[in-house]
All heavy atoms as TSV, in Angstrom:
chain	resi	resn	atom	element	x	y	z
A	1	MET	N	N	-59.995	139.593	38.425
A	1	MET	CA	C	-60.228	141.010	38.285
A	1	MET	C	C	-59.791	141.458	36.894
A	1	MET	O	O	-58.731	141.091	36.418
A	1	MET	CB	C	-59.448	141.758	39.359
A	1	MET	CG	C	-59.593	143.237	39.266
A	1	MET	SD	S	-58.759	144.013	40.669
A	1	MET	CE	C	-59.832	145.378	40.881
A	2	ARG	N	N	-60.613	142.244	36.267
A	2	ARG	CA	C	-60.319	142.718	34.916
A	2	ARG	C	C	-59.688	144.109	34.970
A	2	ARG	O	O	-60.128	144.972	35.704
A	2	ARG	CB	C	-61.609	142.750	34.119
A	2	ARG	CG	C	-61.361	143.014	32.682
A	2	ARG	CD	C	-62.636	142.819	31.899
A	2	ARG	NE	N	-62.359	143.159	30.547
A	2	ARG	CZ	C	-62.379	142.301	29.557
A	2	ARG	NH1	N	-62.733	141.069	29.782
A	2	ARG	NH2	N	-62.096	142.661	28.342
A	3	LEU	N	N	-58.653	144.315	34.173
A	3	LEU	CA	C	-57.976	145.599	34.120
A	3	LEU	C	C	-58.649	146.544	33.144
A	3	LEU	O	O	-59.178	146.128	32.121
A	3	LEU	CB	C	-56.533	145.423	33.646
A	3	LEU	CG	C	-55.574	144.741	34.578
A	3	LEU	CD1	C	-54.238	144.565	33.865
A	3	LEU	CD2	C	-55.390	145.535	35.830
A	4	THR	N	N	-58.600	147.820	33.456
A	4	THR	CA	C	-59.023	148.827	32.493
A	4	THR	C	C	-57.806	149.180	31.643
A	4	THR	O	O	-56.687	148.787	31.952
A	4	THR	CB	C	-59.516	150.097	33.219
A	4	THR	OG1	O	-58.412	150.669	33.934
A	4	THR	CG2	C	-60.658	149.777	34.170
A	5	ARG	N	N	-58.013	149.929	30.606
A	5	ARG	CA	C	-56.879	150.361	29.782
A	5	ARG	C	C	-55.878	151.154	30.610
A	5	ARG	O	O	-54.682	151.035	30.445
A	5	ARG	CB	C	-57.362	151.236	28.619
A	5	ARG	CG	C	-57.940	150.460	27.513
A	5	ARG	CD	C	-58.218	151.365	26.356
A	5	ARG	NE	N	-58.851	150.599	25.313
A	5	ARG	CZ	C	-59.519	151.125	24.337
A	5	ARG	NH1	N	-59.642	152.435	24.257
A	5	ARG	NH2	N	-60.068	150.381	23.420
A	6	ARG	N	N	-56.404	151.978	31.495
A	6	ARG	CA	C	-55.544	152.802	32.339
A	6	ARG	C	C	-54.631	151.932	33.205
A	6	ARG	O	O	-53.450	152.195	33.340
A	6	ARG	CB	C	-56.421	153.686	33.209
A	6	ARG	CG	C	-55.690	154.652	34.064
A	6	ARG	CD	C	-56.713	155.435	34.851
A	6	ARG	NE	N	-56.138	156.618	35.386
A	6	ARG	CZ	C	-56.812	157.559	35.979
A	6	ARG	NH1	N	-58.108	157.460	36.101
A	6	ARG	NH2	N	-56.219	158.606	36.472
A	7	ASP	N	N	-55.185	150.878	33.811
A	7	ASP	CA	C	-54.399	149.975	34.650
A	7	ASP	C	C	-53.423	149.158	33.814
A	7	ASP	O	O	-52.284	148.940	34.214
A	7	ASP	CB	C	-55.300	148.989	35.403
A	7	ASP	CG	C	-56.187	149.663	36.418
A	7	ASP	OD1	O	-55.791	150.713	36.962
A	7	ASP	OD2	O	-57.282	149.137	36.665
A	8	ALA	N	N	-53.858	148.681	32.696
A	8	ALA	CA	C	-53.046	147.787	31.871
A	8	ALA	C	C	-51.784	148.469	31.373
A	8	ALA	O	O	-50.746	147.835	31.244
A	8	ALA	CB	C	-53.867	147.262	30.696
A	9	GLY	N	N	-51.852	149.751	31.115
A	9	GLY	CA	C	-50.667	150.471	30.638
A	9	GLY	C	C	-49.537	150.425	31.629
A	9	GLY	O	O	-48.378	150.275	31.274
A	10	GLY	N	N	-49.850	150.512	32.921
A	10	GLY	CA	C	-48.821	150.454	33.945
A	10	GLY	C	C	-48.239	149.072	34.117
A	10	GLY	O	O	-47.137	148.911	34.623
A	11	ALA	N	N	-48.965	148.055	33.707
A	11	ALA	CA	C	-48.494	146.679	33.861
A	11	ALA	C	C	-47.525	146.284	32.753
A	11	ALA	O	O	-46.807	145.309	32.892
A	11	ALA	CB	C	-49.685	145.714	33.873
A	12	ALA	N	N	-47.507	147.031	31.672
A	12	ALA	CA	C	-46.686	146.645	30.527
A	12	ALA	C	C	-45.198	146.616	30.857
A	12	ALA	O	O	-44.508	145.669	30.510
A	12	ALA	CB	C	-46.948	147.585	29.353
A	13	SER	N	N	-44.695	147.617	31.545
A	13	SER	CA	C	-43.262	147.674	31.807
A	13	SER	C	C	-42.761	146.518	32.665
A	13	SER	O	O	-41.796	145.859	32.283
A	13	SER	CB	C	-42.876	149.011	32.426
A	13	SER	OG	O	-41.485	149.082	32.563
A	14	PRO	N	N	-43.389	146.218	33.821
A	14	PRO	CA	C	-42.909	145.050	34.572
A	14	PRO	C	C	-43.010	143.753	33.760
A	14	PRO	O	O	-42.138	142.897	33.841
A	14	PRO	CB	C	-43.820	145.004	35.800
A	14	PRO	CG	C	-44.292	146.397	35.985
A	14	PRO	CD	C	-44.389	146.957	34.585
A	15	ARG	N	N	-44.070	143.614	32.965
A	15	ARG	CA	C	-44.230	142.426	32.125
A	15	ARG	C	C	-43.083	142.322	31.132
A	15	ARG	O	O	-42.542	141.251	30.889
A	15	ARG	CB	C	-45.564	142.480	31.382
A	15	ARG	CG	C	-46.476	141.358	31.724
A	15	ARG	CD	C	-47.710	141.228	30.875
A	15	ARG	NE	N	-48.032	142.269	29.940
A	15	ARG	CZ	C	-48.941	143.238	30.139
A	15	ARG	NH1	N	-49.607	143.289	31.262
A	15	ARG	NH2	N	-49.182	144.115	29.221
A	16	GLU	N	N	-42.714	143.448	30.553
A	16	GLU	CA	C	-41.636	143.468	29.571
A	16	GLU	C	C	-40.283	143.157	30.198
A	16	GLU	O	O	-39.343	142.803	29.507
A	16	GLU	CB	C	-41.581	144.832	28.878
A	16	GLU	CG	C	-42.774	145.081	27.976
A	16	GLU	CD	C	-42.867	146.532	27.521
A	16	GLU	OE1	O	-42.018	147.356	27.915
A	16	GLU	OE2	O	-43.810	146.829	26.779
A	17	HIS	N	N	-40.198	143.267	31.519
A	17	HIS	CA	C	-38.945	142.997	32.224
A	17	HIS	C	C	-38.975	141.673	32.980
A	17	HIS	O	O	-38.181	141.457	33.886
A	17	HIS	CB	C	-38.617	144.144	33.171
A	17	HIS	CG	C	-38.198	145.376	32.444
A	17	HIS	ND1	N	-39.109	146.331	32.028
A	17	HIS	CD2	C	-36.982	145.804	32.023
A	17	HIS	CE1	C	-38.450	147.289	31.394
A	17	HIS	NE2	N	-37.166	146.993	31.382
A	18	GLY	N	N	-39.929	140.802	32.642
A	18	GLY	CA	C	-39.910	139.456	33.175
A	18	GLY	C	C	-40.917	139.113	34.250
A	18	GLY	O	O	-40.997	137.969	34.669
A	19	ALA	N	N	-41.690	140.080	34.741
A	19	ALA	CA	C	-42.705	139.764	35.748
A	19	ALA	C	C	-43.864	139.037	35.078
A	19	ALA	O	O	-44.192	139.305	33.914
A	19	ALA	CB	C	-43.215	141.032	36.424
A	20	GLU	N	N	-44.461	138.095	35.782
A	20	GLU	CA	C	-45.623	137.385	35.248
A	20	GLU	C	C	-46.767	138.377	35.058
A	20	GLU	O	O	-46.862	139.385	35.762
A	20	GLU	CB	C	-46.054	136.283	36.211
A	20	GLU	CG	C	-45.035	135.175	36.335
A	20	GLU	CD	C	-45.486	134.091	37.301
A	20	GLU	OE1	O	-46.679	134.069	37.668
A	20	GLU	OE2	O	-44.643	133.286	37.683
A	21	ALA	N	N	-47.652	138.096	34.123
A	21	ALA	CA	C	-48.730	139.021	33.759
A	21	ALA	C	C	-49.591	139.398	34.957
A	21	ALA	O	O	-49.879	140.582	35.176
A	21	ALA	CB	C	-49.591	138.426	32.649
A	22	GLU	N	N	-50.021	138.430	35.753
A	22	GLU	CA	C	-50.884	138.739	36.905
A	22	GLU	C	C	-50.126	139.553	37.942
A	22	GLU	O	O	-50.665	140.484	38.523
A	22	GLU	CB	C	-51.454	137.464	37.526
A	22	GLU	CG	C	-52.409	137.718	38.672
A	22	GLU	CD	C	-53.625	138.602	38.315
A	22	GLU	OE1	O	-54.049	138.611	37.151
A	22	GLU	OE2	O	-54.139	139.283	39.225
A	23	ARG	N	N	-48.879	139.219	38.176
A	23	ARG	CA	C	-48.052	139.971	39.135
A	23	ARG	C	C	-47.880	141.405	38.656
A	23	ARG	O	O	-47.963	142.354	39.431
A	23	ARG	CB	C	-46.694	139.283	39.290
A	23	ARG	CG	C	-45.708	140.016	40.158
A	23	ARG	CD	C	-46.002	139.815	41.615
A	23	ARG	NE	N	-44.868	140.307	42.383
A	23	ARG	CZ	C	-44.977	140.933	43.520
A	23	ARG	NH1	N	-46.147	141.079	44.072
A	23	ARG	NH2	N	-43.916	141.374	44.151
A	24	ALA	N	N	-47.638	141.590	37.373
A	24	ALA	CA	C	-47.479	142.930	36.808
A	24	ALA	C	C	-48.766	143.735	36.963
A	24	ALA	O	O	-48.729	144.917	37.306
A	24	ALA	CB	C	-47.083	142.842	35.333
A	25	ALA	N	N	-49.909	143.096	36.743
A	25	ALA	CA	C	-51.196	143.787	36.894
A	25	ALA	C	C	-51.428	144.185	38.346
A	25	ALA	O	O	-51.901	145.294	38.626
A	25	ALA	CB	C	-52.328	142.889	36.396
A	26	GLN	N	N	-51.079	143.309	39.263
A	26	GLN	CA	C	-51.228	143.624	40.687
A	26	GLN	C	C	-50.321	144.781	41.082
A	26	GLN	O	O	-50.724	145.674	41.833
A	26	GLN	CB	C	-50.917	142.395	41.544
A	26	GLN	CG	C	-51.947	141.306	41.423
A	26	GLN	CD	C	-51.511	140.023	42.110
A	26	GLN	OE1	O	-50.374	139.901	42.574
A	26	GLN	NE2	N	-52.407	139.056	42.167
A	27	LEU	N	N	-49.112	144.776	40.580
A	27	LEU	CA	C	-48.184	145.879	40.862
A	27	LEU	C	C	-48.714	147.193	40.307
A	27	LEU	O	O	-48.599	148.230	40.964
A	27	LEU	CB	C	-46.805	145.583	40.276
A	27	LEU	CG	C	-45.973	144.547	41.015
A	27	LEU	CD1	C	-44.755	144.158	40.191
A	27	LEU	CD2	C	-45.557	145.062	42.377
A	28	ALA	N	N	-49.279	147.147	39.114
A	28	ALA	CA	C	-49.829	148.369	38.511
A	28	ALA	C	C	-50.947	148.936	39.379
A	28	ALA	O	O	-50.996	150.149	39.625
A	28	ALA	CB	C	-50.349	148.073	37.105
A	29	ARG	N	N	-51.834	148.071	39.865
A	29	ARG	CA	C	-52.920	148.543	40.738
A	29	ARG	C	C	-52.370	149.097	42.045
A	29	ARG	O	O	-52.840	150.120	42.548
A	29	ARG	CB	C	-53.908	147.418	41.006
A	29	ARG	CG	C	-54.755	147.065	39.786
A	29	ARG	CD	C	-55.881	146.120	40.118
A	29	ARG	NE	N	-55.421	144.804	40.535
A	29	ARG	CZ	C	-55.202	143.779	39.717
A	29	ARG	NH1	N	-55.399	143.916	38.417
A	29	ARG	NH2	N	-54.794	142.621	40.189
A	30	LEU	N	N	-51.359	148.441	42.593
A	30	LEU	CA	C	-50.753	148.912	43.830
A	30	LEU	C	C	-50.116	150.283	43.645
A	30	LEU	O	O	-50.266	151.172	44.495
A	30	LEU	CB	C	-49.704	147.904	44.320
A	30	LEU	CG	C	-48.943	148.319	45.580
A	30	LEU	CD1	C	-49.895	148.397	46.776
A	30	LEU	CD2	C	-47.823	147.345	45.853
A	31	VAL	N	N	-49.415	150.474	42.547
A	31	VAL	CA	C	-48.774	151.758	42.279
A	31	VAL	C	C	-49.822	152.867	42.166
A	31	VAL	O	O	-49.673	153.939	42.765
A	31	VAL	CB	C	-47.896	151.699	41.006
A	31	VAL	CG1	C	-47.470	153.086	40.559
A	31	VAL	CG2	C	-46.685	150.805	41.248
A	32	VAL	N	N	-50.889	152.607	41.428
A	32	VAL	CA	C	-51.947	153.613	41.273
A	32	VAL	C	C	-52.544	153.962	42.635
A	32	VAL	O	O	-52.683	155.138	42.987
A	32	VAL	CB	C	-53.043	153.134	40.294
A	32	VAL	CG1	C	-54.250	154.057	40.319
A	32	VAL	CG2	C	-52.468	153.042	38.880
A	33	ALA	N	N	-52.879	152.953	43.430
A	33	ALA	CA	C	-53.474	153.190	44.748
A	33	ALA	C	C	-52.502	153.931	45.662
A	33	ALA	O	O	-52.898	154.853	46.386
A	33	ALA	CB	C	-53.890	151.865	45.374
A	34	ALA	N	N	-51.242	153.540	45.631
A	34	ALA	CA	C	-50.249	154.185	46.491
A	34	ALA	C	C	-50.059	155.655	46.123
A	34	ALA	O	O	-49.985	156.517	46.996
A	34	ALA	CB	C	-48.919	153.443	46.408
A	35	VAL	N	N	-49.987	155.931	44.840
A	35	VAL	CA	C	-49.774	157.313	44.405
A	35	VAL	C	C	-50.989	158.172	44.745
A	35	VAL	O	O	-50.845	159.292	45.253
A	35	VAL	CB	C	-49.423	157.375	42.907
A	35	VAL	CG1	C	-49.448	158.808	42.390
A	35	VAL	CG2	C	-48.052	156.749	42.675
A	36	TRP	N	N	-52.190	157.668	44.499
A	36	TRP	CA	C	-53.390	158.440	44.842
A	36	TRP	C	C	-53.477	158.690	46.341
A	36	TRP	O	O	-53.768	159.807	46.782
A	36	TRP	CB	C	-54.652	157.734	44.350
A	36	TRP	CG	C	-54.940	158.032	42.916
A	36	TRP	CD1	C	-54.613	157.264	41.838
A	36	TRP	CD2	C	-55.600	159.182	42.387
A	36	TRP	NE1	N	-55.019	157.867	40.685
A	36	TRP	CE2	C	-55.633	159.044	40.991
A	36	TRP	CE3	C	-56.154	160.312	42.969
A	36	TRP	CZ2	C	-56.204	160.008	40.168
A	36	TRP	CZ3	C	-56.733	161.265	42.148
A	36	TRP	CH2	C	-56.748	161.109	40.764
A	37	GLY	N	N	-53.230	157.667	47.138
A	37	GLY	CA	C	-53.276	157.833	48.587
A	37	GLY	C	C	-52.214	158.786	49.086
A	37	GLY	O	O	-52.465	159.637	49.949
A	38	THR	N	N	-51.036	158.673	48.517
A	38	THR	CA	C	-49.944	159.543	48.927
A	38	THR	C	C	-50.187	160.981	48.493
A	38	THR	O	O	-49.822	161.917	49.211
A	38	THR	CB	C	-48.606	159.030	48.359
A	38	THR	OG1	O	-48.437	157.671	48.769
A	38	THR	CG2	C	-47.451	159.843	48.853
A	39	ALA	N	N	-50.818	161.172	47.353
A	39	ALA	CA	C	-51.142	162.534	46.908
A	39	ALA	C	C	-52.045	163.221	47.930
A	39	ALA	O	O	-51.849	164.400	48.254
A	39	ALA	CB	C	-51.808	162.504	45.537
A	40	ALA	N	N	-53.006	162.471	48.465
A	40	ALA	CA	C	-53.887	163.038	49.492
A	40	ALA	C	C	-53.092	163.394	50.752
A	40	ALA	O	O	-53.310	164.451	51.362
A	40	ALA	CB	C	-54.999	162.049	49.838
A	41	MET	N	N	-52.165	162.531	51.130
A	41	MET	CA	C	-51.333	162.808	52.295
A	41	MET	C	C	-50.458	164.040	52.068
A	41	MET	O	O	-50.287	164.873	52.968
A	41	MET	CB	C	-50.452	161.602	52.618
A	41	MET	CG	C	-51.223	160.399	53.109
A	41	MET	SD	S	-50.179	158.922	53.268
A	41	MET	CE	C	-49.066	159.443	54.554
A	42	CYS	N	N	-49.916	164.175	50.879
A	42	CYS	CA	C	-49.082	165.338	50.556
A	42	CYS	C	C	-49.882	166.634	50.639
A	42	CYS	O	O	-49.394	167.633	51.172
A	42	CYS	CB	C	-48.471	165.192	49.167
A	42	CYS	SG	S	-47.172	163.943	49.064
A	43	ARG	N	N	-51.100	166.594	50.123
A	43	ARG	CA	C	-51.942	167.793	50.206
A	43	ARG	C	C	-52.248	168.142	51.650
A	43	ARG	O	O	-52.178	169.309	52.042
A	43	ARG	CB	C	-53.241	167.578	49.426
A	43	ARG	CG	C	-53.081	167.711	47.925
A	43	ARG	CD	C	-54.424	167.791	47.218
A	43	ARG	NE	N	-55.239	166.610	47.420
A	43	ARG	CZ	C	-55.212	165.522	46.679
A	43	ARG	NH1	N	-54.375	165.452	45.658
A	43	ARG	NH2	N	-56.002	164.508	46.935
A	44	ALA	N	N	-52.580	167.138	52.441
A	44	ALA	CA	C	-52.925	167.384	53.844
A	44	ALA	C	C	-51.732	167.939	54.628
A	44	ALA	O	O	-51.897	168.824	55.474
A	44	ALA	CB	C	-53.427	166.098	54.497
A	45	ARG	N	N	-50.553	167.435	54.336
A	45	ARG	CA	C	-49.351	167.863	55.061
A	45	ARG	C	C	-48.656	169.050	54.415
A	45	ARG	O	O	-47.696	169.589	54.967
A	45	ARG	CB	C	-48.352	166.719	55.149
A	45	ARG	CG	C	-48.826	165.577	55.994
A	45	ARG	CD	C	-47.753	164.534	56.085
A	45	ARG	NE	N	-48.186	163.390	56.851
A	45	ARG	CZ	C	-47.417	162.378	57.160
A	45	ARG	NH1	N	-46.156	162.370	56.775
A	45	ARG	NH2	N	-47.884	161.368	57.855
A	46	ARG	N	N	-49.087	169.387	53.199
A	46	ARG	CA	C	-48.430	170.445	52.418
A	46	ARG	C	C	-46.932	170.161	52.284
A	46	ARG	O	O	-46.081	171.014	52.492
A	46	ARG	CB	C	-48.686	171.817	53.017
A	46	ARG	CG	C	-50.142	172.190	53.018
A	46	ARG	CD	C	-50.340	173.551	53.614
A	46	ARG	NE	N	-51.744	173.835	53.780
A	46	ARG	CZ	C	-52.489	174.516	52.922
A	46	ARG	NH1	N	-51.957	174.974	51.817
A	46	ARG	NH2	N	-53.763	174.730	53.168
A	47	SER	N	N	-46.663	168.902	51.931
A	47	SER	CA	C	-45.277	168.442	51.825
A	47	SER	C	C	-45.215	167.279	50.839
A	47	SER	O	O	-46.170	166.512	50.712
A	47	SER	CB	C	-44.794	167.965	53.202
A	47	SER	OG	O	-43.566	167.283	53.106
A	48	THR	N	N	-44.093	167.137	50.187
A	48	THR	CA	C	-43.891	165.987	49.303
A	48	THR	C	C	-43.194	164.836	50.023
A	48	THR	O	O	-42.906	163.816	49.416
A	48	THR	CB	C	-43.060	166.382	48.065
A	48	THR	OG1	O	-41.795	166.871	48.502
A	48	THR	CG2	C	-43.773	167.413	47.217
A	49	GLU	N	N	-42.941	165.000	51.307
A	49	GLU	CA	C	-42.243	163.968	52.068
A	49	GLU	C	C	-42.916	162.595	51.980
A	49	GLU	O	O	-42.223	161.590	51.752
A	49	GLU	CB	C	-42.102	164.391	53.528
A	49	GLU	CG	C	-41.274	163.425	54.345
A	49	GLU	CD	C	-41.125	163.876	55.783
A	49	GLU	OE1	O	-41.329	165.072	56.059
A	49	GLU	OE2	O	-40.810	163.027	56.609
A	50	PRO	N	N	-44.255	162.491	52.123
A	50	PRO	CA	C	-44.871	161.162	52.001
A	50	PRO	C	C	-44.612	160.519	50.635
A	50	PRO	O	O	-44.373	159.313	50.552
A	50	PRO	CB	C	-46.364	161.425	52.205
A	50	PRO	CG	C	-46.420	162.680	53.011
A	50	PRO	CD	C	-45.254	163.499	52.514
A	51	LEU	N	N	-44.619	161.307	49.585
A	51	LEU	CA	C	-44.386	160.776	48.242
A	51	LEU	C	C	-42.966	160.246	48.097
A	51	LEU	O	O	-42.749	159.213	47.469
A	51	LEU	CB	C	-44.665	161.848	47.189
A	51	LEU	CG	C	-44.566	161.400	45.738
A	51	LEU	CD1	C	-45.531	160.264	45.446
A	51	LEU	CD2	C	-44.823	162.574	44.814
A	52	ASP	N	N	-42.021	160.925	48.696
A	52	ASP	CA	C	-40.631	160.472	48.627
A	52	ASP	C	C	-40.476	159.078	49.223
A	52	ASP	O	O	-39.832	158.208	48.644
A	52	ASP	CB	C	-39.703	161.453	49.346
A	52	ASP	CG	C	-39.665	162.824	48.692
A	52	ASP	OD1	O	-39.960	162.919	47.483
A	52	ASP	OD2	O	-39.350	163.801	49.398
A	53	GLY	N	N	-41.073	158.862	50.388
A	53	GLY	CA	C	-40.984	157.560	51.042
A	53	GLY	C	C	-41.681	156.464	50.262
A	53	GLY	O	O	-41.155	155.348	50.114
A	54	VAL	N	N	-42.867	156.763	49.744
A	54	VAL	CA	C	-43.614	155.775	48.973
A	54	VAL	C	C	-42.887	155.456	47.667
A	54	VAL	O	O	-42.805	154.296	47.271
A	54	VAL	CB	C	-45.063	156.257	48.713
A	54	VAL	CG1	C	-45.761	155.387	47.683
A	54	VAL	CG2	C	-45.847	156.259	50.018
A	55	ALA	N	N	-42.340	156.457	47.031
A	55	ALA	CA	C	-41.599	156.228	45.783
A	55	ALA	C	C	-40.421	155.293	46.020
A	55	ALA	O	O	-40.166	154.381	45.224
A	55	ALA	CB	C	-41.120	157.557	45.206
A	56	GLU	N	N	-39.719	155.497	47.125
A	56	GLU	CA	C	-38.575	154.636	47.442
A	56	GLU	C	C	-39.019	153.187	47.651
A	56	GLU	O	O	-38.400	152.257	47.132
A	56	GLU	CB	C	-37.891	155.157	48.706
A	56	GLU	CG	C	-36.633	154.422	49.075
A	56	GLU	CD	C	-35.978	155.024	50.301
A	56	GLU	OE1	O	-35.998	156.256	50.459
A	56	GLU	OE2	O	-35.441	154.235	51.099
A	57	GLN	N	N	-40.115	152.997	48.384
A	57	GLN	CA	C	-40.612	151.650	48.644
A	57	GLN	C	C	-41.141	150.980	47.374
A	57	GLN	O	O	-40.921	149.786	47.152
A	57	GLN	CB	C	-41.699	151.675	49.719
A	57	GLN	CG	C	-41.178	152.054	51.088
A	57	GLN	CD	C	-40.075	151.124	51.561
A	57	GLN	OE1	O	-40.201	149.915	51.479
A	57	GLN	NE2	N	-38.991	151.700	52.056
A	58	LEU	N	N	-41.846	151.747	46.540
A	58	LEU	CA	C	-42.354	151.187	45.288
A	58	LEU	C	C	-41.198	150.790	44.367
A	58	LEU	O	O	-41.251	149.758	43.706
A	58	LEU	CB	C	-43.284	152.174	44.585
A	58	LEU	CG	C	-44.649	152.368	45.223
A	58	LEU	CD1	C	-45.402	153.494	44.524
A	58	LEU	CD2	C	-45.458	151.089	45.220
A	59	HIS	N	N	-40.169	151.595	44.337
A	59	HIS	CA	C	-38.994	151.274	43.517
A	59	HIS	C	C	-38.399	149.935	43.950
A	59	HIS	O	O	-38.110	149.072	43.115
A	59	HIS	CB	C	-37.956	152.388	43.620
A	59	HIS	CG	C	-36.736	152.122	42.813
A	59	HIS	ND1	N	-35.627	151.485	43.317
A	59	HIS	CD2	C	-36.460	152.380	41.513
A	59	HIS	CE1	C	-34.716	151.368	42.371
A	59	HIS	NE2	N	-35.195	151.903	41.269
A	60	THR	N	N	-38.248	149.760	45.253
A	60	THR	CA	C	-37.704	148.505	45.775
A	60	THR	C	C	-38.606	147.331	45.421
A	60	THR	O	O	-38.128	146.283	44.967
A	60	THR	CB	C	-37.529	148.598	47.303
A	60	THR	OG1	O	-36.627	149.668	47.592
A	60	THR	CG2	C	-36.994	147.303	47.884
A	61	LEU	N	N	-39.896	147.500	45.605
A	61	LEU	CA	C	-40.856	146.436	45.325
A	61	LEU	C	C	-40.839	146.036	43.846
A	61	LEU	O	O	-40.774	144.851	43.518
A	61	LEU	CB	C	-42.264	146.881	45.727
A	61	LEU	CG	C	-43.380	145.893	45.489
A	61	LEU	CD1	C	-43.221	144.696	46.423
A	61	LEU	CD2	C	-44.714	146.562	45.726
A	62	ILE	N	N	-40.861	147.015	42.969
A	62	ILE	CA	C	-40.903	146.720	41.536
A	62	ILE	C	C	-39.580	146.135	41.067
A	62	ILE	O	O	-39.559	145.187	40.284
A	62	ILE	CB	C	-41.285	147.994	40.745
A	62	ILE	CG1	C	-42.735	148.357	41.058
A	62	ILE	CG2	C	-41.086	147.782	39.249
A	62	ILE	CD1	C	-43.158	149.715	40.578
A	63	THR	N	N	-38.485	146.658	41.561
A	63	THR	CA	C	-37.178	146.123	41.200
A	63	THR	C	C	-37.080	144.649	41.597
A	63	THR	O	O	-36.600	143.818	40.827
A	63	THR	CB	C	-36.043	146.939	41.866
A	63	THR	OG1	O	-36.145	148.291	41.435
A	63	THR	CG2	C	-34.682	146.385	41.497
A	64	THR	N	N	-37.545	144.336	42.783
A	64	THR	CA	C	-37.534	142.949	43.253
A	64	THR	C	C	-38.419	142.082	42.377
A	64	THR	O	O	-38.051	140.959	42.022
A	64	THR	CB	C	-38.009	142.866	44.723
A	64	THR	OG1	O	-37.127	143.687	45.505
A	64	THR	CG2	C	-37.997	141.456	45.235
A	65	ALA	N	N	-39.575	142.578	41.991
A	65	ALA	CA	C	-40.524	141.803	41.180
A	65	ALA	C	C	-39.975	141.472	39.803
A	65	ALA	O	O	-40.213	140.386	39.285
A	65	ALA	CB	C	-41.839	142.561	41.046
A	66	ILE	N	N	-39.227	142.383	39.212
A	66	ILE	CA	C	-38.739	142.119	37.856
A	66	ILE	C	C	-37.419	141.362	37.854
A	66	ILE	O	O	-36.995	140.864	36.818
A	66	ILE	CB	C	-38.619	143.408	37.004
A	66	ILE	CG1	C	-37.626	144.377	37.583
A	66	ILE	CG2	C	-39.986	144.045	36.839
A	66	ILE	CD1	C	-37.397	145.623	36.730
A	67	GLU	N	N	-36.786	141.213	39.015
A	67	GLU	CA	C	-35.541	140.458	39.083
A	67	GLU	C	C	-35.797	138.975	39.300
A	67	GLU	O	O	-34.903	138.169	39.124
A	67	GLU	CB	C	-34.654	140.988	40.225
A	67	GLU	CG	C	-34.050	142.332	39.912
A	67	GLU	CD	C	-33.241	142.884	41.058
A	67	GLU	OE1	O	-33.272	142.313	42.170
A	67	GLU	OE2	O	-32.576	143.900	40.840
A	68	VAL	N	N	-37.004	138.619	39.697
A	68	VAL	CA	C	-37.317	137.222	40.018
A	68	VAL	C	C	-37.333	136.371	38.797
A	68	VAL	O	O	-37.407	136.607	37.723
A	68	VAL	CB	C	-38.670	137.139	40.750
A	68	VAL	CG1	C	-39.114	135.705	40.925
A	68	VAL	CG2	C	-38.560	137.843	42.065
């Protein structure tokens, strides 16, 4: 799968912290998809609660990925 410039920018930080290039690209796509999906949930619920939970999980996932 080829990254767009938009996707590649998000992959730079995990790569700079030791994640392999493909893993960093996958994480970047996951973050974009999660945030977009969660934004829709927040609008539907009129609450930021879904975003809070997703942010916490993404933080854990990315932290784990760059510590490996």
